[in-house]
Structure formats: C-alpha cells, structure tokens
Residue frames as a rotation matrix with the C-alpha (Angstrom) as fourth column:
MET 1
0.111 -0.908 -0.404 4.92
-0.989 -0.061 -0.133 12.15
0.096 0.415 -0.905 -16.57
MET 2
0.947 0.193 -0.257 5.67
-0.197 0.980 0.012 8.53
0.254 0.039 0.966 -17.42
ILE 3
0.162 -0.932 0.325 8.62
-0.974 -0.099 0.202 6.93
-0.156 -0.349 -0.924 -15.79
GLY 4
0.575 0.006 -0.818 10.01
-0.387 0.883 -0.266 3.70
0.720 0.470 0.510 -17.30
SER 5
-0.038 -0.540 0.841 11.31
-0.992 0.121 0.033 1.25
-0.119 -0.833 -0.540 -14.70
ASP 6
0.171 -0.032 -0.985 12.50
-0.224 0.972 -0.070 -2.30
0.960 0.232 0.159 -14.53
LEU 7
-0.780 -0.500 0.376 12.82
-0.422 -0.023 -0.906 -1.94
0.462 -0.866 -0.193 -10.75
ARG 8
0.414 0.910 0.009 10.38
-0.692 0.308 0.653 -4.60
0.592 -0.276 0.757 -9.68
SER 9
-0.526 -0.489 0.696 10.94
-0.826 0.490 -0.279 -6.80
-0.204 -0.722 -0.662 -6.63
THR 10
-0.881 0.173 -0.441 9.90
0.000 0.931 0.364 -10.41
0.474 0.320 -0.820 -6.46
PHE 11
-0.223 0.842 -0.492 7.18
0.971 0.237 -0.035 -9.38
0.087 -0.485 -0.870 -3.98
GLY 12
0.403 0.461 -0.791 5.40
0.566 -0.804 -0.181 -6.03
-0.720 -0.374 -0.585 -4.26
MET 13
0.778 -0.142 0.612 7.09
0.466 -0.522 -0.714 -3.17
0.421 0.841 -0.340 -6.01
THR 14
-0.209 -0.839 -0.502 10.24
0.940 -0.314 0.133 -1.02
-0.269 -0.444 0.855 -5.75
CYS 15
0.537 0.393 -0.747 9.92
0.336 -0.911 -0.238 2.63
-0.774 -0.123 -0.621 -5.36
VAL 16
0.621 -0.247 0.744 10.73
0.758 -0.051 -0.650 4.47
0.198 0.968 0.155 -8.55
GLN 17
0.768 -0.323 0.553 12.49
-0.295 -0.945 -0.143 7.26
0.569 -0.053 -0.821 -6.64
CYS 18
0.249 -0.709 0.660 14.52
-0.968 -0.207 0.143 5.74
0.036 -0.674 -0.737 -3.80
ASP 19
-0.280 -0.363 -0.889 14.48
-0.473 0.858 -0.201 1.92
0.835 0.364 -0.412 -4.58
ASN 20
-0.648 0.155 0.745 12.72
-0.709 0.235 -0.665 1.07
-0.278 -0.960 -0.043 -1.33
GLU 21
-0.883 0.379 -0.277 10.75
0.151 0.788 0.597 -2.19
0.445 0.485 -0.753 -1.47
LEU 22
-0.487 0.838 0.248 7.07
-0.873 -0.460 -0.159 -1.67
-0.019 -0.294 0.956 -1.15
ILE 23
-0.895 0.077 0.438 4.96
-0.077 0.943 -0.322 -4.65
-0.439 -0.322 -0.839 0.01
ALA 24
-0.235 0.873 0.428 1.44
0.935 0.324 -0.147 -3.67
-0.267 0.365 -0.892 -1.15
PRO 25
-0.635 0.033 0.772 -0.16
0.392 -0.847 0.359 -0.75
0.666 0.531 0.525 -3.00
GLU 26
-0.951 0.308 0.035 -2.12
-0.230 -0.628 -0.744 1.95
-0.207 -0.715 0.668 -1.10
TRP 27
0.112 0.980 0.165 -5.20
-0.384 0.196 -0.902 1.07
-0.916 0.038 0.399 -3.18
SER 28
-0.906 -0.279 0.317 -6.07
0.132 0.524 0.841 -0.99
-0.401 0.804 -0.438 -6.24
GLU 29
-0.033 0.886 -0.462 -8.74
-0.634 -0.376 -0.675 -0.61
-0.772 0.271 0.574 -8.86
TYR 30
-0.482 0.003 0.876 -10.09
0.471 0.844 0.256 -3.30
-0.739 0.536 -0.408 -11.15
ARG 31
-0.524 0.184 -0.831 -10.66
-0.534 -0.832 0.153 -1.57
-0.663 0.524 0.534 -14.50
SER 32
0.395 0.628 -0.670 -11.64
-0.914 0.344 -0.217 -4.46
0.095 0.698 0.710 -16.64
LYS 33
0.911 -0.094 0.402 -10.83
0.012 0.979 0.201 -8.15
-0.413 -0.178 0.893 -17.13
HIS 34
0.626 -0.693 0.357 -7.81
0.595 0.129 -0.793 -6.86
0.504 0.709 0.493 -19.10
GLN 35
-0.232 -0.768 0.596 -6.47
0.264 -0.640 -0.722 -4.33
0.936 -0.010 0.351 -16.67
SER 36
0.651 0.336 -0.680 -5.93
0.749 -0.140 0.648 -3.35
0.122 -0.931 -0.343 -12.97
ARG 37
0.175 -0.598 0.782 -4.44
0.027 -0.791 -0.611 -0.18
0.984 0.128 -0.122 -11.62
HIS 38
0.457 -0.114 -0.882 -2.50
0.871 0.256 0.419 0.21
0.178 -0.960 0.216 -8.33
LEU 39
0.671 -0.227 0.706 -1.50
-0.253 -0.965 -0.070 3.34
0.697 -0.132 -0.705 -6.46
TRP 40
0.260 -0.681 -0.684 1.83
0.854 0.493 -0.167 2.98
0.452 -0.541 0.710 -4.56
ARG 41
0.744 -0.200 0.638 3.12
-0.357 -0.926 0.126 5.38
0.565 -0.321 -0.760 -1.88
CYS 42
0.015 -0.838 -0.545 6.58
0.450 0.492 -0.745 4.98
0.893 -0.234 0.385 -0.47
TRP 43
0.858 0.370 -0.357 6.79
0.457 -0.230 0.859 5.39
0.236 -0.900 -0.366 3.25
ARG 44
0.047 -0.950 -0.308 10.51
0.918 -0.080 0.387 6.31
-0.393 -0.301 0.869 3.09
CYS 45
-0.873 -0.484 -0.053 10.46
0.420 -0.804 0.422 9.23
-0.247 0.346 0.905 0.58
ASP 46
-0.173 0.922 -0.347 6.65
0.110 -0.332 -0.937 9.79
-0.979 -0.200 -0.044 0.17
CYS 47
-0.815 -0.070 -0.576 6.77
-0.543 -0.256 0.800 9.29
-0.203 0.964 0.171 -3.64
CYS 48
0.112 0.891 0.439 3.42
-0.170 0.453 -0.875 8.32
-0.979 0.023 0.202 -5.22
PHE 49
-0.684 -0.263 -0.680 3.18
-0.716 0.067 0.695 6.47
-0.137 0.962 -0.234 -8.49
GLU 50
0.356 0.832 0.426 0.72
-0.633 0.550 -0.545 4.13
-0.688 -0.076 0.722 -10.17
THR 51
-0.823 -0.567 0.037 1.01
-0.385 0.604 0.698 1.02
-0.418 0.560 -0.715 -12.12
ILE 52
0.319 0.891 -0.323 -1.25
-0.919 0.208 -0.335 -0.54
-0.231 0.403 0.885 -14.68
VAL 53
-0.659 -0.537 0.527 -1.14
-0.484 0.839 0.250 -4.31
-0.576 -0.091 -0.812 -14.71
LYS 54
0.175 0.638 -0.750 -2.43
-0.960 0.279 0.013 -6.60
0.218 0.718 0.661 -17.53
PRO 55
0.655 0.117 0.747 -3.02
-0.411 0.885 0.221 -10.24
-0.635 -0.451 0.627 -16.93
GLU 56
-0.386 -0.907 0.168 -0.15
-0.371 0.319 0.872 -12.47
-0.845 0.274 -0.459 -18.26
SER 57
-0.207 0.366 0.907 -2.59
0.621 0.765 -0.167 -14.23
-0.756 0.529 -0.386 -20.60
MET 58
0.832 0.553 -0.048 -3.27
0.374 -0.622 -0.688 -11.01
-0.411 0.554 -0.724 -22.37
GLU 59
0.344 -0.772 -0.534 0.37
-0.408 -0.635 0.656 -10.11
-0.846 -0.008 -0.533 -22.91
ASP 60
0.939 -0.122 -0.320 2.00
-0.285 0.242 -0.928 -10.38
0.191 0.963 0.192 -26.26
ASN 61
-0.043 -0.997 -0.069 5.36
-0.226 0.077 -0.971 -10.35
0.973 -0.026 -0.228 -24.56
ALA 62
0.866 0.365 -0.340 5.48
0.191 0.388 0.902 -12.42
0.462 -0.846 0.267 -21.29
ALA 63
-0.099 -0.991 -0.096 8.95
0.624 0.014 -0.782 -11.01
0.776 -0.137 0.616 -20.53
GLY 64
-0.214 -0.011 -0.977 7.52
0.944 -0.261 -0.204 -8.76
-0.252 -0.965 0.066 -17.76
ASP 65
-0.943 -0.155 0.293 6.51
0.247 -0.917 0.313 -5.58
0.221 0.368 0.903 -19.66
ASP 66
-0.155 0.979 -0.135 3.16
0.746 0.206 0.633 -5.51
0.647 -0.002 -0.762 -17.75
VAL 67
0.319 0.197 -0.927 3.90
0.854 -0.484 0.191 -2.59
-0.411 -0.853 -0.323 -15.42
PHE 68
-0.067 -0.267 0.961 3.90
0.696 -0.703 -0.146 0.97
0.715 0.659 0.233 -16.54
PRO 69
-0.110 -0.016 -0.994 4.78
0.928 -0.360 -0.097 3.27
-0.356 -0.933 0.054 -13.59
SER 70
0.066 0.072 0.995 3.69
0.508 -0.861 0.028 6.92
0.859 0.504 -0.093 -13.80
ARG 71
-0.831 -0.334 -0.446 4.43
0.555 -0.436 -0.709 9.62
0.042 -0.836 0.547 -11.34
LEU 72
0.283 0.944 0.168 1.41
0.872 -0.327 0.364 11.40
0.398 0.044 -0.916 -9.84
VAL 73
-0.811 -0.503 0.300 1.58
0.399 -0.850 -0.344 15.06
0.428 -0.159 0.890 -9.37
ALA 74
-0.006 0.859 -0.512 -0.70
0.997 -0.033 -0.066 16.62
-0.074 -0.511 -0.857 -6.74
C-alpha cells in the first residue's frame, strides 16, 4: 500500500504513522545512478516503511516530490 506523505523533517525522515523524527534509515540500497531506496523503522511505534529517492538533478519538479513512502507488510 502506498502512503502519500509530506511529513519530511529537515534531517532524516518523519514516521508516517506517529510523526516521530527518524535520524537515519535502517538500511539503504543504491539501485542505480537515478534511484536509491531506504528502509525506515520507527523505534517508537515499530512502523516500517520505505522511501525511494531520486537525485535532484533528475527531478522534473524540484519542489521535493522525491520521496514516495510505502508501508511494508510482513
């Protein structure tokens, strides 16, 4: 399930469930020169979600639409 979110902090990420500020992803994966993927886990509510980040130079819209959180279901 995809969850749209504008809840990004200035450093790290904001949890899509409880708004807790997350400092760093649990792991990151370099997929190509155009895309990286990060897995985030909130220590407060144990929510897991991933983001896909595209370099700013590849963006058509530099307004910050570079993160697409999705909820991981185990």
